[in-house]
mmCIF file of the N, C-alpha and C atoms, coordinates in Angstrom:
data_MODEL
# 
_entry.id   MODEL 
# 
loop_
_atom_site.group_PDB 
_atom_site.id 
_atom_site.type_symbol 
_atom_site.label_atom_id 
_atom_site.label_alt_id 
_atom_site.label_comp_id 
_atom_site.label_asym_id 
_atom_site.label_entity_id 
_atom_site.label_seq_id 
_atom_site.pdbx_PDB_ins_code 
_atom_site.Cartn_x 
_atom_site.Cartn_y 
_atom_site.Cartn_z 
_atom_site.occupancy 
_atom_site.B_iso_or_equiv 
_atom_site.pdbx_formal_charge 
_atom_site.auth_seq_id 
_atom_site.auth_comp_id 
_atom_site.auth_asym_id 
_atom_site.auth_atom_id 
_atom_site.pdbx_PDB_model_num 
ATOM 1   N N  . UNK A 1 1  ? -7.281  -3.754  5.628  1.00 0.00 ? 1  UNK A N  1 
ATOM 2   C CA . UNK A 1 1  ? -8.063  -5.182  5.443  1.00 0.00 ? 1  UNK A CA 1 
ATOM 3   C C  . UNK A 1 1  ? -9.778  -5.233  6.038  1.00 0.00 ? 1  UNK A C  1 
ATOM 4   N N  . UNK A 1 2  ? -10.097 -5.923  5.274  1.00 0.00 ? 2  UNK A N  1 
ATOM 5   C CA . UNK A 1 2  ? -11.543 -6.272  5.722  1.00 0.00 ? 2  UNK A CA 1 
ATOM 6   C C  . UNK A 1 2  ? -11.732 -7.806  6.874  1.00 0.00 ? 2  UNK A C  1 
ATOM 7   N N  . UNK A 1 3  ? -13.419 -6.784  7.371  1.00 0.00 ? 3  UNK A N  1 
ATOM 8   C CA . UNK A 1 3  ? -13.004 -8.076  8.385  1.00 0.00 ? 3  UNK A CA 1 
ATOM 9   C C  . UNK A 1 3  ? -14.359 -8.910  8.506  1.00 0.00 ? 3  UNK A C  1 
ATOM 10  N N  . UNK A 1 4  ? -14.747 -10.651 7.946  1.00 0.00 ? 4  UNK A N  1 
ATOM 11  C CA . UNK A 1 4  ? -16.170 -10.960 7.281  1.00 0.00 ? 4  UNK A CA 1 
ATOM 12  C C  . UNK A 1 4  ? -16.525 -11.804 8.672  1.00 0.00 ? 4  UNK A C  1 
ATOM 13  N N  . UNK A 1 5  ? -18.221 -11.906 8.694  1.00 0.00 ? 5  UNK A N  1 
ATOM 14  C CA . UNK A 1 5  ? -18.889 -12.759 9.274  1.00 0.00 ? 5  UNK A CA 1 
ATOM 15  C C  . UNK A 1 5  ? -18.423 -13.734 9.548  1.00 0.00 ? 5  UNK A C  1 
ATOM 16  N N  . UNK A 1 6  ? -18.614 -14.534 10.304 1.00 0.00 ? 6  UNK A N  1 
ATOM 17  C CA . UNK A 1 6  ? -19.000 -16.461 9.580  1.00 0.00 ? 6  UNK A CA 1 
ATOM 18  C C  . UNK A 1 6  ? -20.486 -16.452 9.565  1.00 0.00 ? 6  UNK A C  1 
ATOM 19  N N  . UNK A 1 7  ? -20.529 -17.276 8.518  1.00 0.00 ? 7  UNK A N  1 
ATOM 20  C CA . UNK A 1 7  ? -22.313 -17.374 8.259  1.00 0.00 ? 7  UNK A CA 1 
ATOM 21  C C  . UNK A 1 7  ? -22.742 -17.594 9.376  1.00 0.00 ? 7  UNK A C  1 
ATOM 22  N N  . UNK A 1 8  ? -22.337 -19.035 10.532 1.00 0.00 ? 8  UNK A N  1 
ATOM 23  C CA . UNK A 1 8  ? -23.170 -19.876 11.323 1.00 0.00 ? 8  UNK A CA 1 
ATOM 24  C C  . UNK A 1 8  ? -23.429 -17.948 11.745 1.00 0.00 ? 8  UNK A C  1 
ATOM 25  N N  . UNK A 1 9  ? -23.057 -17.058 11.902 1.00 0.00 ? 9  UNK A N  1 
ATOM 26  C CA . UNK A 1 9  ? -22.903 -15.702 13.026 1.00 0.00 ? 9  UNK A CA 1 
ATOM 27  C C  . UNK A 1 9  ? -24.176 -15.214 12.340 1.00 0.00 ? 9  UNK A C  1 
ATOM 28  N N  . UNK A 1 10 ? -24.087 -15.227 11.240 1.00 0.00 ? 10 UNK A N  1 
ATOM 29  C CA . UNK A 1 10 ? -25.756 -14.480 10.549 1.00 0.00 ? 10 UNK A CA 1 
ATOM 30  C C  . UNK A 1 10 ? -26.762 -14.884 11.333 1.00 0.00 ? 10 UNK A C  1 
ATOM 31  N N  . UNK A 1 11 ? -26.777 -16.474 11.299 1.00 0.00 ? 11 UNK A N  1 
ATOM 32  C CA . UNK A 1 11 ? -28.506 -16.943 12.286 1.00 0.00 ? 11 UNK A CA 1 
ATOM 33  C C  . UNK A 1 11 ? -28.563 -16.955 12.984 1.00 0.00 ? 11 UNK A C  1 
ATOM 34  N N  . UNK A 1 12 ? -27.492 -16.749 13.844 1.00 0.00 ? 12 UNK A N  1 
ATOM 35  C CA . UNK A 1 12 ? -27.598 -16.637 15.894 1.00 0.00 ? 12 UNK A CA 1 
ATOM 36  C C  . UNK A 1 12 ? -28.533 -15.659 16.293 1.00 0.00 ? 12 UNK A C  1 
ATOM 37  N N  . UNK A 1 13 ? -27.530 -14.792 15.063 1.00 0.00 ? 13 UNK A N  1 
ATOM 38  C CA . UNK A 1 13 ? -27.801 -12.664 15.975 1.00 0.00 ? 13 UNK A CA 1 
ATOM 39  C C  . UNK A 1 13 ? -29.004 -13.096 14.874 1.00 0.00 ? 13 UNK A C  1 
ATOM 40  N N  . UNK A 1 14 ? -29.637 -13.056 14.267 1.00 0.00 ? 14 UNK A N  1 
ATOM 41  C CA . UNK A 1 14 ? -31.289 -12.589 13.670 1.00 0.00 ? 14 UNK A CA 1 
ATOM 42  C C  . UNK A 1 14 ? -32.370 -13.017 14.700 1.00 0.00 ? 14 UNK A C  1 
ATOM 43  N N  . UNK A 1 15 ? -32.614 -12.172 14.819 1.00 0.00 ? 15 UNK A N  1 
ATOM 44  C CA . UNK A 1 15 ? -33.025 -12.155 15.940 1.00 0.00 ? 15 UNK A CA 1 
ATOM 45  C C  . UNK A 1 15 ? -34.539 -12.541 16.066 1.00 0.00 ? 15 UNK A C  1 
ATOM 46  N N  . UNK A 1 16 ? -35.583 -12.983 14.648 1.00 0.00 ? 16 UNK A N  1 
ATOM 47  C CA . UNK A 1 16 ? -36.194 -13.881 13.778 1.00 0.00 ? 16 UNK A CA 1 
ATOM 48  C C  . UNK A 1 16 ? -36.630 -15.302 15.257 1.00 0.00 ? 16 UNK A C  1 
ATOM 49  N N  . UNK A 1 17 ? -35.090 -15.723 15.959 1.00 0.00 ? 17 UNK A N  1 
ATOM 50  C CA . UNK A 1 17 ? -35.476 -16.744 16.225 1.00 0.00 ? 17 UNK A CA 1 
ATOM 51  C C  . UNK A 1 17 ? -36.038 -16.854 17.420 1.00 0.00 ? 17 UNK A C  1 
ATOM 52  N N  . UNK A 1 18 ? -36.306 -15.310 18.690 1.00 0.00 ? 18 UNK A N  1 
ATOM 53  C CA . UNK A 1 18 ? -37.439 -14.808 19.047 1.00 0.00 ? 18 UNK A CA 1 
ATOM 54  C C  . UNK A 1 18 ? -38.227 -15.891 19.251 1.00 0.00 ? 18 UNK A C  1 
ATOM 55  N N  . UNK A 1 19 ? -38.510 -14.642 19.049 1.00 0.00 ? 19 UNK A N  1 
ATOM 56  C CA . UNK A 1 19 ? -41.126 -15.046 18.753 1.00 0.00 ? 19 UNK A CA 1 
ATOM 57  C C  . UNK A 1 19 ? -40.296 -16.405 18.237 1.00 0.00 ? 19 UNK A C  1 
ATOM 58  N N  . UNK A 1 20 ? -40.180 -17.143 17.220 1.00 0.00 ? 20 UNK A N  1 
ATOM 59  C CA . UNK A 1 20 ? -40.078 -18.660 17.429 1.00 0.00 ? 20 UNK A CA 1 
ATOM 60  C C  . UNK A 1 20 ? -40.735 -19.519 18.362 1.00 0.00 ? 20 UNK A C  1 
ATOM 61  N N  . UNK A 1 21 ? -38.858 -18.943 18.720 1.00 0.00 ? 21 UNK A N  1 
ATOM 62  C CA . UNK A 1 21 ? -38.811 -20.137 20.435 1.00 0.00 ? 21 UNK A CA 1 
ATOM 63  C C  . UNK A 1 21 ? -39.817 -19.744 21.238 1.00 0.00 ? 21 UNK A C  1 
ATOM 64  N N  . UNK A 1 22 ? -40.782 -18.608 21.647 1.00 0.00 ? 22 UNK A N  1 
ATOM 65  C CA . UNK A 1 22 ? -41.034 -18.355 22.175 1.00 0.00 ? 22 UNK A CA 1 
ATOM 66  C C  . UNK A 1 22 ? -42.487 -19.369 21.838 1.00 0.00 ? 22 UNK A C  1 
ATOM 67  N N  . UNK A 1 23 ? -43.114 -19.423 20.614 1.00 0.00 ? 23 UNK A N  1 
ATOM 68  C CA . UNK A 1 23 ? -44.063 -19.635 20.081 1.00 0.00 ? 23 UNK A CA 1 
ATOM 69  C C  . UNK A 1 23 ? -43.592 -21.276 20.965 1.00 0.00 ? 23 UNK A C  1 
ATOM 70  N N  . UNK A 1 24 ? -42.711 -21.794 20.252 1.00 0.00 ? 24 UNK A N  1 
ATOM 71  C CA . UNK A 1 24 ? -42.238 -23.095 20.719 1.00 0.00 ? 24 UNK A CA 1 
ATOM 72  C C  . UNK A 1 24 ? -42.329 -24.003 22.253 1.00 0.00 ? 24 UNK A C  1 
ATOM 73  N N  . UNK A 1 25 ? -41.737 -22.417 23.178 1.00 0.00 ? 25 UNK A N  1 
ATOM 74  C CA . UNK A 1 25 ? -41.846 -22.828 24.177 1.00 0.00 ? 25 UNK A CA 1 
ATOM 75  C C  . UNK A 1 25 ? -42.009 -22.080 24.832 1.00 0.00 ? 25 UNK A C  1 
ATOM 76  N N  . UNK A 1 26 ? -43.897 -21.748 25.109 1.00 0.00 ? 26 UNK A N  1 
ATOM 77  C CA . UNK A 1 26 ? -43.690 -20.215 25.992 1.00 0.00 ? 26 UNK A CA 1 
ATOM 78  C C  . UNK A 1 26 ? -43.806 -20.708 27.256 1.00 0.00 ? 26 UNK A C  1 
ATOM 79  N N  . UNK A 1 27 ? -43.310 -19.546 27.881 1.00 0.00 ? 27 UNK A N  1 
ATOM 80  C CA . UNK A 1 27 ? -43.235 -19.000 28.812 1.00 0.00 ? 27 UNK A CA 1 
ATOM 81  C C  . UNK A 1 27 ? -42.071 -19.775 29.481 1.00 0.00 ? 27 UNK A C  1 
ATOM 82  N N  . UNK A 1 28 ? -41.320 -20.050 28.829 1.00 0.00 ? 28 UNK A N  1 
ATOM 83  C CA . UNK A 1 28 ? -39.968 -21.420 29.565 1.00 0.00 ? 28 UNK A CA 1 
ATOM 84  C C  . UNK A 1 28 ? -39.314 -19.878 30.486 1.00 0.00 ? 28 UNK A C  1 
ATOM 85  N N  . UNK A 1 29 ? -38.170 -20.520 31.439 1.00 0.00 ? 29 UNK A N  1 
ATOM 86  C CA . UNK A 1 29 ? -37.614 -19.585 32.674 1.00 0.00 ? 29 UNK A CA 1 
ATOM 87  C C  . UNK A 1 29 ? -36.611 -18.756 32.167 1.00 0.00 ? 29 UNK A C  1 
ATOM 88  N N  . UNK A 1 30 ? -35.707 -19.846 30.590 1.00 0.00 ? 30 UNK A N  1 
ATOM 89  C CA . UNK A 1 30 ? -34.559 -18.558 29.637 1.00 0.00 ? 30 UNK A CA 1 
ATOM 90  C C  . UNK A 1 30 ? -35.046 -17.449 29.337 1.00 0.00 ? 30 UNK A C  1 
ATOM 91  N N  . UNK A 1 31 ? -36.997 -17.616 28.608 1.00 0.00 ? 31 UNK A N  1 
ATOM 92  C CA . UNK A 1 31 ? -37.141 -16.984 27.456 1.00 0.00 ? 31 UNK A CA 1 
ATOM 93  C C  . UNK A 1 31 ? -37.880 -16.144 27.298 1.00 0.00 ? 31 UNK A C  1 
ATOM 94  N N  . UNK A 1 32 ? -37.346 -14.642 27.277 1.00 0.00 ? 32 UNK A N  1 
ATOM 95  C CA . UNK A 1 32 ? -38.962 -12.960 27.231 1.00 0.00 ? 32 UNK A CA 1 
ATOM 96  C C  . UNK A 1 32 ? -40.247 -13.909 26.548 1.00 0.00 ? 32 UNK A C  1 
ATOM 97  N N  . UNK A 1 33 ? -41.402 -12.588 26.372 1.00 0.00 ? 33 UNK A N  1 
ATOM 98  C CA . UNK A 1 33 ? -42.687 -12.863 24.899 1.00 0.00 ? 33 UNK A CA 1 
ATOM 99  C C  . UNK A 1 33 ? -41.183 -12.365 24.362 1.00 0.00 ? 33 UNK A C  1 
ATOM 100 N N  . UNK A 1 34 ? -41.890 -12.817 23.080 1.00 0.00 ? 34 UNK A N  1 
ATOM 101 C CA . UNK A 1 34 ? -41.655 -11.891 21.508 1.00 0.00 ? 34 UNK A CA 1 
ATOM 102 C C  . UNK A 1 34 ? -42.351 -12.200 20.395 1.00 0.00 ? 34 UNK A C  1 
ATOM 103 N N  . UNK A 1 35 ? -42.561 -11.667 19.558 1.00 0.00 ? 35 UNK A N  1 
ATOM 104 C CA . UNK A 1 35 ? -43.174 -11.074 18.626 1.00 0.00 ? 35 UNK A CA 1 
ATOM 105 C C  . UNK A 1 35 ? -42.761 -11.040 17.973 1.00 0.00 ? 35 UNK A C  1 
ATOM 106 N N  . UNK A 1 36 ? -43.585 -11.518 15.967 1.00 0.00 ? 36 UNK A N  1 
ATOM 107 C CA . UNK A 1 36 ? -43.372 -10.278 14.933 1.00 0.00 ? 36 UNK A CA 1 
ATOM 108 C C  . UNK A 1 36 ? -43.912 -9.107  15.655 1.00 0.00 ? 36 UNK A C  1 
ATOM 109 N N  . UNK A 1 37 ? -43.513 -8.284  14.824 1.00 0.00 ? 37 UNK A N  1 
ATOM 110 C CA . UNK A 1 37 ? -44.483 -6.265  15.273 1.00 0.00 ? 37 UNK A CA 1 
ATOM 111 C C  . UNK A 1 37 ? -45.437 -6.323  13.736 1.00 0.00 ? 37 UNK A C  1 
ATOM 112 N N  . UNK A 1 38 ? -45.673 -7.310  13.267 1.00 0.00 ? 38 UNK A N  1 
ATOM 113 C CA . UNK A 1 38 ? -46.487 -7.518  12.128 1.00 0.00 ? 38 UNK A CA 1 
ATOM 114 C C  . UNK A 1 38 ? -47.681 -8.632  13.088 1.00 0.00 ? 38 UNK A C  1 
ATOM 115 N N  . UNK A 1 39 ? -47.441 -9.755  13.116 1.00 0.00 ? 39 UNK A N  1 
ATOM 116 C CA . UNK A 1 39 ? -48.161 -10.183 13.760 1.00 0.00 ? 39 UNK A CA 1 
ATOM 117 C C  . UNK A 1 39 ? -49.333 -9.918  14.987 1.00 0.00 ? 39 UNK A C  1 
ATOM 118 N N  . UNK A 1 40 ? -50.195 -10.628 15.364 1.00 0.00 ? 40 UNK A N  1 
ATOM 119 C CA . UNK A 1 40 ? -51.966 -10.161 16.032 1.00 0.00 ? 40 UNK A CA 1 
ATOM 120 C C  . UNK A 1 40 ? -50.678 -10.731 17.642 1.00 0.00 ? 40 UNK A C  1 
ATOM 121 N N  . UNK A 1 41 ? -50.374 -10.220 18.467 1.00 0.00 ? 41 UNK A N  1 
ATOM 122 C CA . UNK A 1 41 ? -49.975 -9.877  20.173 1.00 0.00 ? 41 UNK A CA 1 
ATOM 123 C C  . UNK A 1 41 ? -50.124 -9.705  21.641 1.00 0.00 ? 41 UNK A C  1 
ATOM 124 N N  . UNK A 1 42 ? -50.697 -9.620  22.985 1.00 0.00 ? 42 UNK A N  1 
ATOM 125 C CA . UNK A 1 42 ? -51.424 -9.010  23.668 1.00 0.00 ? 42 UNK A CA 1 
ATOM 126 C C  . UNK A 1 42 ? -51.136 -7.932  23.343 1.00 0.00 ? 42 UNK A C  1 
ATOM 127 N N  . UNK A 1 43 ? -51.694 -7.084  24.224 1.00 0.00 ? 43 UNK A N  1 
ATOM 128 C CA . UNK A 1 43 ? -51.352 -5.631  24.387 1.00 0.00 ? 43 UNK A CA 1 
ATOM 129 C C  . UNK A 1 43 ? -49.783 -5.486  25.384 1.00 0.00 ? 43 UNK A C  1 
ATOM 130 N N  . UNK A 1 44 ? -49.499 -4.429  25.533 1.00 0.00 ? 44 UNK A N  1 
ATOM 131 C CA . UNK A 1 44 ? -47.964 -4.256  26.605 1.00 0.00 ? 44 UNK A CA 1 
ATOM 132 C C  . UNK A 1 44 ? -47.533 -3.231  26.565 1.00 0.00 ? 44 UNK A C  1 
ATOM 133 N N  . UNK A 1 45 ? -47.953 -3.033  27.693 1.00 0.00 ? 45 UNK A N  1 
ATOM 134 C CA . UNK A 1 45 ? -47.386 -1.346  27.632 1.00 0.00 ? 45 UNK A CA 1 
ATOM 135 C C  . UNK A 1 45 ? -45.655 -1.311  28.224 1.00 0.00 ? 45 UNK A C  1 
ATOM 136 N N  . UNK A 1 46 ? -45.074 -2.096  28.695 1.00 0.00 ? 46 UNK A N  1 
ATOM 137 C CA . UNK A 1 46 ? -43.916 -2.351  28.906 1.00 0.00 ? 46 UNK A CA 1 
ATOM 138 C C  . UNK A 1 46 ? -42.915 -3.621  27.258 1.00 0.00 ? 46 UNK A C  1 
ATOM 139 N N  . UNK A 1 47 ? -42.263 -3.152  26.918 1.00 0.00 ? 47 UNK A N  1 
ATOM 140 C CA . UNK A 1 47 ? -42.027 -2.868  25.874 1.00 0.00 ? 47 UNK A CA 1 
ATOM 141 C C  . UNK A 1 47 ? -40.593 -3.197  25.152 1.00 0.00 ? 47 UNK A C  1 
ATOM 142 N N  . UNK A 1 48 ? -40.130 -3.700  23.881 1.00 0.00 ? 48 UNK A N  1 
ATOM 143 C CA . UNK A 1 48 ? -38.947 -3.350  22.914 1.00 0.00 ? 48 UNK A CA 1 
ATOM 144 C C  . UNK A 1 48 ? -38.508 -3.500  21.816 1.00 0.00 ? 48 UNK A C  1 
ATOM 145 N N  . UNK A 1 49 ? -38.887 -3.248  20.641 1.00 0.00 ? 49 UNK A N  1 
ATOM 146 C CA . UNK A 1 49 ? -39.278 -3.624  19.634 1.00 0.00 ? 49 UNK A CA 1 
ATOM 147 C C  . UNK A 1 49 ? -37.378 -2.948  18.805 1.00 0.00 ? 49 UNK A C  1 
ATOM 148 N N  . UNK A 1 50 ? -37.197 -4.017  18.017 1.00 0.00 ? 50 UNK A N  1 
ATOM 149 C CA . UNK A 1 50 ? -35.759 -5.165  17.141 1.00 0.00 ? 50 UNK A CA 1 
ATOM 150 C C  . UNK A 1 50 ? -35.840 -4.937  16.053 1.00 0.00 ? 50 UNK A C  1 
ATOM 151 N N  . UNK A 1 51 ? -34.975 -4.550  15.660 1.00 0.00 ? 51 UNK A N  1 
ATOM 152 C CA . UNK A 1 51 ? -35.192 -5.527  14.051 1.00 0.00 ? 51 UNK A CA 1 
ATOM 153 C C  . UNK A 1 51 ? -34.469 -6.788  13.509 1.00 0.00 ? 51 UNK A C  1 
ATOM 154 N N  . UNK A 1 52 ? -35.170 -7.113  12.979 1.00 0.00 ? 52 UNK A N  1 
ATOM 155 C CA . UNK A 1 52 ? -34.718 -8.295  12.561 1.00 0.00 ? 52 UNK A CA 1 
ATOM 156 C C  . UNK A 1 52 ? -33.380 -9.031  12.568 1.00 0.00 ? 52 UNK A C  1 
ATOM 157 N N  . UNK A 1 53 ? -32.303 -8.042  12.123 1.00 0.00 ? 53 UNK A N  1 
ATOM 158 C CA . UNK A 1 53 ? -31.649 -7.856  11.074 1.00 0.00 ? 53 UNK A CA 1 
ATOM 159 C C  . UNK A 1 53 ? -31.182 -6.542  11.508 1.00 0.00 ? 53 UNK A C  1 
ATOM 160 N N  . UNK A 1 54 ? -30.384 -7.311  12.173 1.00 0.00 ? 54 UNK A N  1 
ATOM 161 C CA . UNK A 1 54 ? -28.614 -5.840  13.246 1.00 0.00 ? 54 UNK A CA 1 
ATOM 162 C C  . UNK A 1 54 ? -27.781 -5.557  13.440 1.00 0.00 ? 54 UNK A C  1 
ATOM 163 N N  . UNK A 1 55 ? -27.620 -4.764  14.412 1.00 0.00 ? 55 UNK A N  1 
ATOM 164 C CA . UNK A 1 55 ? -25.937 -5.119  14.777 1.00 0.00 ? 55 UNK A CA 1 
ATOM 165 C C  . UNK A 1 55 ? -25.585 -3.953  16.600 1.00 0.00 ? 55 UNK A C  1 
ATOM 166 N N  . UNK A 1 56 ? -24.876 -4.068  16.620 1.00 0.00 ? 56 UNK A N  1 
ATOM 167 C CA . UNK A 1 56 ? -24.872 -3.134  17.680 1.00 0.00 ? 56 UNK A CA 1 
ATOM 168 C C  . UNK A 1 56 ? -25.703 -2.408  18.250 1.00 0.00 ? 56 UNK A C  1 
ATOM 169 N N  . UNK A 1 57 ? -26.370 -2.554  18.719 1.00 0.00 ? 57 UNK A N  1 
ATOM 170 C CA . UNK A 1 57 ? -28.373 -1.882  19.360 1.00 0.00 ? 57 UNK A CA 1 
ATOM 171 C C  . UNK A 1 57 ? -28.888 -0.676  18.150 1.00 0.00 ? 57 UNK A C  1 
ATOM 172 N N  . UNK A 1 58 ? -28.332 -0.823  17.220 1.00 0.00 ? 58 UNK A N  1 
ATOM 173 C CA . UNK A 1 58 ? -29.284 0.311   15.829 1.00 0.00 ? 58 UNK A CA 1 
ATOM 174 C C  . UNK A 1 58 ? -30.340 -0.072  16.183 1.00 0.00 ? 58 UNK A C  1 
ATOM 175 N N  . UNK A 1 59 ? -31.601 0.734   15.788 1.00 0.00 ? 59 UNK A N  1 
ATOM 176 C CA . UNK A 1 59 ? -32.906 0.975   15.538 1.00 0.00 ? 59 UNK A CA 1 
ATOM 177 C C  . UNK A 1 59 ? -33.375 0.810   16.341 1.00 0.00 ? 59 UNK A C  1 
ATOM 178 N N  . UNK A 1 60 ? -33.051 0.612   17.827 1.00 0.00 ? 60 UNK A N  1 
ATOM 179 C CA . UNK A 1 60 ? -33.627 0.239   18.895 1.00 0.00 ? 60 UNK A CA 1 
ATOM 180 C C  . UNK A 1 60 ? -34.405 1.317   19.138 1.00 0.00 ? 60 UNK A C  1 
ATOM 181 N N  . UNK A 1 61 ? -35.943 0.205   20.072 1.00 0.00 ? 61 UNK A N  1 
ATOM 182 C CA . UNK A 1 61 ? -37.295 1.310   20.410 1.00 0.00 ? 61 UNK A CA 1 
ATOM 183 C C  . UNK A 1 61 ? -37.352 0.697   21.729 1.00 0.00 ? 61 UNK A C  1 
ATOM 184 N N  . UNK A 1 62 ? -37.389 2.216   23.213 1.00 0.00 ? 62 UNK A N  1 
ATOM 185 C CA . UNK A 1 62 ? -37.797 0.856   24.000 1.00 0.00 ? 62 UNK A CA 1 
ATOM 186 C C  . UNK A 1 62 ? -39.291 1.862   24.869 1.00 0.00 ? 62 UNK A C  1 
ATOM 187 N N  . UNK A 1 63 ? -40.368 0.999   24.868 1.00 0.00 ? 63 UNK A N  1 
ATOM 188 C CA . UNK A 1 63 ? -41.738 2.164   25.381 1.00 0.00 ? 63 UNK A CA 1 
ATOM 189 C C  . UNK A 1 63 ? -41.445 1.348   27.002 1.00 0.00 ? 63 UNK A C  1 
ATOM 190 N N  . UNK A 1 64 ? -42.195 1.907   27.430 1.00 0.00 ? 64 UNK A N  1 
ATOM 191 C CA . UNK A 1 64 ? -42.313 1.749   28.807 1.00 0.00 ? 64 UNK A CA 1 
ATOM 192 C C  . UNK A 1 64 ? -43.831 3.148   29.657 1.00 0.00 ? 64 UNK A C  1 
ATOM 193 N N  . UNK A 1 65 ? -45.113 2.197   29.907 1.00 0.00 ? 65 UNK A N  1 
ATOM 194 C CA . UNK A 1 65 ? -46.886 2.347   29.920 1.00 0.00 ? 65 UNK A CA 1 
ATOM 195 C C  . UNK A 1 65 ? -46.859 3.591   28.614 1.00 0.00 ? 65 UNK A C  1 
ATOM 196 N N  . UNK A 1 66 ? -46.143 2.882   27.355 1.00 0.00 ? 66 UNK A N  1 
ATOM 197 C CA . UNK A 1 66 ? -46.970 3.305   26.247 1.00 0.00 ? 66 UNK A CA 1 
ATOM 198 C C  . UNK A 1 66 ? -46.800 4.080   25.839 1.00 0.00 ? 66 UNK A C  1 
ATOM 199 N N  . UNK A 1 67 ? -45.073 4.898   27.065 1.00 0.00 ? 67 UNK A N  1 
ATOM 200 C CA . UNK A 1 67 ? -44.601 6.102   25.482 1.00 0.00 ? 67 UNK A CA 1 
ATOM 201 C C  . UNK A 1 67 ? -43.068 5.416   25.197 1.00 0.00 ? 67 UNK A C  1 
ATOM 202 N N  . UNK A 1 68 ? -42.363 6.172   24.461 1.00 0.00 ? 68 UNK A N  1 
ATOM 203 C CA . UNK A 1 68 ? -41.338 5.463   23.756 1.00 0.00 ? 68 UNK A CA 1 
ATOM 204 C C  . UNK A 1 68 ? -40.469 6.710   24.712 1.00 0.00 ? 68 UNK A C  1 
ATOM 205 N N  . UNK A 1 69 ? -39.441 6.279   25.583 1.00 0.00 ? 69 UNK A N  1 
ATOM 206 C CA . UNK A 1 69 ? -39.082 6.780   26.025 1.00 0.00 ? 69 UNK A CA 1 
ATOM 207 C C  . UNK A 1 69 ? -37.383 6.292   26.387 1.00 0.00 ? 69 UNK A C  1 
ATOM 208 N N  . UNK A 1 70 ? -36.601 5.631   25.240 1.00 0.00 ? 70 UNK A N  1 
ATOM 209 C CA . UNK A 1 70 ? -35.123 5.945   24.042 1.00 0.00 ? 70 UNK A CA 1 
ATOM 210 C C  . UNK A 1 70 ? -36.022 5.216   23.575 1.00 0.00 ? 70 UNK A C  1 
ATOM 211 N N  . UNK A 1 71 ? -35.290 5.484   22.139 1.00 0.00 ? 71 UNK A N  1 
ATOM 212 C CA . UNK A 1 71 ? -35.052 5.430   20.730 1.00 0.00 ? 71 UNK A CA 1 
ATOM 213 C C  . UNK A 1 71 ? -33.374 5.407   19.683 1.00 0.00 ? 71 UNK A C  1 
ATOM 214 N N  . UNK A 1 72 ? -32.677 4.517   19.372 1.00 0.00 ? 72 UNK A N  1 
ATOM 215 C CA . UNK A 1 72 ? -32.145 4.951   18.044 1.00 0.00 ? 72 UNK A CA 1 
ATOM 216 C C  . UNK A 1 72 ? -31.874 4.765   16.958 1.00 0.00 ? 72 UNK A C  1 
ATOM 217 N N  . UNK A 1 73 ? -31.259 6.132   16.278 1.00 0.00 ? 73 UNK A N  1 
ATOM 218 C CA . UNK A 1 73 ? -31.498 5.617   15.608 1.00 0.00 ? 73 UNK A CA 1 
ATOM 219 C C  . UNK A 1 73 ? -29.769 4.452   14.332 1.00 0.00 ? 73 UNK A C  1 
ATOM 220 N N  . UNK A 1 74 ? -31.036 4.126   12.989 1.00 0.00 ? 74 UNK A N  1 
ATOM 221 C CA . UNK A 1 74 ? -29.776 3.597   12.574 1.00 0.00 ? 74 UNK A CA 1 
ATOM 222 C C  . UNK A 1 74 ? -30.258 3.374   11.096 1.00 0.00 ? 74 UNK A C  1 
ATOM 223 N N  . UNK A 1 75 ? -29.653 2.172   10.028 1.00 0.00 ? 75 UNK A N  1 
ATOM 224 C CA . UNK A 1 75 ? -29.480 1.355   8.863  1.00 0.00 ? 75 UNK A CA 1 
ATOM 225 C C  . UNK A 1 75 ? -30.695 0.436   8.331  1.00 0.00 ? 75 UNK A C  1 
ATOM 226 N N  . UNK A 1 76 ? -31.214 0.759   9.484  1.00 0.00 ? 76 UNK A N  1 
ATOM 227 C CA . UNK A 1 76 ? -31.956 -1.260  9.800  1.00 0.00 ? 76 UNK A CA 1 
ATOM 228 C C  . UNK A 1 76 ? -33.550 -0.986  10.256 1.00 0.00 ? 76 UNK A C  1 
ATOM 229 N N  . UNK A 1 77 ? -33.832 -2.274  9.476  1.00 0.00 ? 77 UNK A N  1 
ATOM 230 C CA . UNK A 1 77 ? -35.750 -2.526  9.727  1.00 0.00 ? 77 UNK A CA 1 
ATOM 231 C C  . UNK A 1 77 ? -36.391 -2.625  8.948  1.00 0.00 ? 77 UNK A C  1 
ATOM 232 N N  . UNK A 1 78 ? -35.843 -2.428  7.634  1.00 0.00 ? 78 UNK A N  1 
ATOM 233 C CA . UNK A 1 78 ? -37.002 -2.536  6.118  1.00 0.00 ? 78 UNK A CA 1 
ATOM 234 C C  . UNK A 1 78 ? -36.927 -3.907  6.419  1.00 0.00 ? 78 UNK A C  1 
ATOM 235 N N  . UNK A 1 79 ? -36.601 -5.061  6.880  1.00 0.00 ? 79 UNK A N  1 
ATOM 236 C CA . UNK A 1 79 ? -36.956 -6.223  7.101  1.00 0.00 ? 79 UNK A CA 1 
ATOM 237 C C  . UNK A 1 79 ? -37.070 -6.877  7.916  1.00 0.00 ? 79 UNK A C  1 
ATOM 238 N N  . UNK A 1 80 ? -37.417 -6.207  8.918  1.00 0.00 ? 80 UNK A N  1 
ATOM 239 C CA . UNK A 1 80 ? -38.553 -6.555  8.992  1.00 0.00 ? 80 UNK A CA 1 
ATOM 240 C C  . UNK A 1 80 ? -38.760 -5.871  11.251 1.00 0.00 ? 80 UNK A C  1 
ATOM 241 N N  . UNK A 1 81 ? -39.144 -6.522  11.983 1.00 0.00 ? 81 UNK A N  1 
ATOM 242 C CA . UNK A 1 81 ? -38.960 -6.389  12.987 1.00 0.00 ? 81 UNK A CA 1 
ATOM 243 C C  . UNK A 1 81 ? -39.433 -6.690  14.170 1.00 0.00 ? 81 UNK A C  1 
ATOM 244 N N  . UNK A 1 82 ? -38.931 -7.266  15.543 1.00 0.00 ? 82 UNK A N  1 
ATOM 245 C CA . UNK A 1 82 ? -39.891 -7.663  16.549 1.00 0.00 ? 82 UNK A CA 1 
ATOM 246 C C  . UNK A 1 82 ? -40.434 -6.503  18.433 1.00 0.00 ? 82 UNK A C  1 
ATOM 247 N N  . UNK A 1 83 ? -40.559 -7.388  18.974 1.00 0.00 ? 83 UNK A N  1 
ATOM 248 C CA . UNK A 1 83 ? -40.708 -6.542  20.093 1.00 0.00 ? 83 UNK A CA 1 
ATOM 249 C C  . UNK A 1 83 ? -40.565 -7.736  21.377 1.00 0.00 ? 83 UNK A C  1 
# 
C-alpha cells in the first residue's frame, strides 16, 4: 500500500507561510516572529531553524544564548530555511 498526502496539505504545511504571515501581521498575538534565513532579520539569541519543506521534526536546529542546544538530522533543507 502506498499513501499519498492530498495536495492541500503541502500548501498548509509549507513553513514559508510563517514569515509571510509575520510580515503581514507583525506582533499578532497568535504568531511567533518568523523570517526567511537568507533575509535580513533582527539579531536573535534564542531561535529555531526549520526547513521550508520537512516533516516529523527533521532538520530542526534549536539555539539558545547563541549556542546550539539540539539538532535533528534529516534529508531536508536544500529548499531553504526559516528562523
